C-alpha positions, 0 to 999 in steps of 0.5 A: 251652227251645230254642235261640233262632233267627231265621227269615226269612220270604217273606211274598210267597211262595204263590198264596194271598197275604200274609194266609195266609203272615201267620197261618201265621207267627203260628201258628209264633210261637205254638207255639215261644216261641223262635222269632222271625221276620224278615218279608220283603216289602212295607212295608205287609204286614210293618210292621203284623205286626212292630209287634203282635208283639214277636218279629217284626221287618219287612225291606222288600223293594221287589220280588216274583219272579213264578211264570213269570219265568225263576229265575236271570235274576229273581234277578240282576235283582231284588235287592230281592225277597223271595226274595233279600233273605231269603236275603241275611239269611241269608248275613249272618247275621242270620237263621238260616233261611229259608222261602218258598212262592214260586217254586221255581226262584227259591228254588233259585237264590238260595239257590246263588247268595247263601247259597252252597254247602257246600264239596264239594257239587256240586250241592244238592238237595230232599228231600221226606219223603213219608207212606209206610206203614211209616215216612216217606221222604226222596225226594231228589232232587225237582227241583233238578237235572233233569240229574245224574251218578251221583257227585251221588246219592252226595252225595244219599244222605249229605246225606238221611241227615243230615236223617233222622237230625237231623230224623226222628229215624232213628238208622240211616237206610237207603238206597235207589236209585230204580230199575225192579228190585231186582237190582243189574243193573237200569236204565240206564248211569246207574242202574248206575254209581250204584249201584256208587258207593253201594255203595262210599262209602254204608254204609247203601246197601241197593239198589234201590227199585222205584217200586211199594215206594217208598210201603211205607217200606222205605228212610228216604231213596231218591235219584234225579235230580230229573227222575225225583224231581219227577215221582215226587212229583207222581204220589204227591201227585195220586194221593192227591188222587184218592183221598181225592176217590174215597173222599169220594164214595164215602162220600156216595153213599148214606144207609148209606154217610153214616152209615158215613161219621160212623163213621170221620170221625176216622180219615179226618181222621187219613189225610187228614192224613197224607197231606197235604203241608201236615203236613211244611211243605216241602221242605229244599234240602240243601247250602247254608250255611243252613236254606233251606226251600221250600213248596208255592205252595198252601200254607195257614196250616198248612203255613206254620206247619210250614215255619218249624218244619222251617226252625227244627229244621234250624238247631236240628240243625245240619244244614248244618254236619253235612253239610259234615262228611260231605261232607268226609270222603267217600271221594275215589274216589266222585267221581273222575269229576266234571269241573272244568267242574262248578265254579262252576255253580249247583245250581238248575235252571229246574224249579219 
C-alpha cells in the first residue's frame, strides 16, 4: 500500500478545456487507489465530478489566469484563480502537491510567492526529463530563470540529483554542464565560472555536455540557465515532432512502404510514446516547499494523468524535504558570490 496523498489539480489549466483535465484526473484515480484529488475551478466543473467520485473533493475558484496575462501581476490580482488557490492549498497543508497545465509563468510566480522557496534556495528551477538514448536525462533549468548567476547552477545540479534519485531511481546521478565544448576552458565567462563552482561543490559533476551529446544520455542531470534550457527543450520537442511527421509521410508514400509500416507498427508506437512529453506528464518546479508540477498547455488526458502521478511520487519520495537537507549542507564557498540583493526575489520569470 502506497502512502496516501492529496493532489490539487487545476481544472482550468491547459488548452483543451476542463473536460480533458477531468478525464485525466479520473485515470489518475483509477491507477492509484491511495490517491485523493482536490479539483480546483468553477463550481459547475468541479462539483459534479467530486460528487461522483468518493476520493475527489471540489474547491471552487472563481477566477482563471489566462495564458496571455502577465504572470506575477495576474497572481497578485487574481487571488481566487485556480492556480493561486491550488498553491494556497499546498501552503496550508490541505493538499500535498499541485498539478497545473496552465500558464507556466503564473505557476512559477504562484509557487514562489504563495507556496514559498525552500530556505537557502536562491532560485527554484524547472527540470524536464527528456528521452535520451541511453537513459532519461533531466535538463534543468528549462525556463524558470532566464537570467542566471553561475552559483545558481550548483543548486540546480543538487536539486536535479535529488529528483533523479528519488523519482527516476538513479542511484548516483551523473551531472553535466551544457556547453559548447567538452574541454574545461570552453564557453563564455559564465560557463567557465559555473564549471569551476560545479567542480568544487558537486562531487558527481562529470564535466561539460555539448548540445549534440545531450540526447545521447551520457549524463543523468544536465544544468544550464533557463533561457538556454528553454530554447534547447523546445528545439528537441520540435525536432521530435518533425521527425515523426516525416517518418509517417515516408511510410505512407507507396503501397510497399505501407506494408512495411504495418510490420513495424508496434515498435513505432513504442518510439512515439517514448518521445512524447505526455509520457513524463509535466515539469517539476524544484526548490519550493511542496510538489508543484507544471504540465504542457497542450496536455491530453494521458499527460494530465501522468503529471498527477509525478506529483504524487514527488510527495511520497519527500523530494522537497530532501532538497532542503541537501541545500542546507552545501559548501558555503559555492554561494559566496550571491549578493544580498537576491534576498526576497521571486524565482519565477515571465517566460512561458
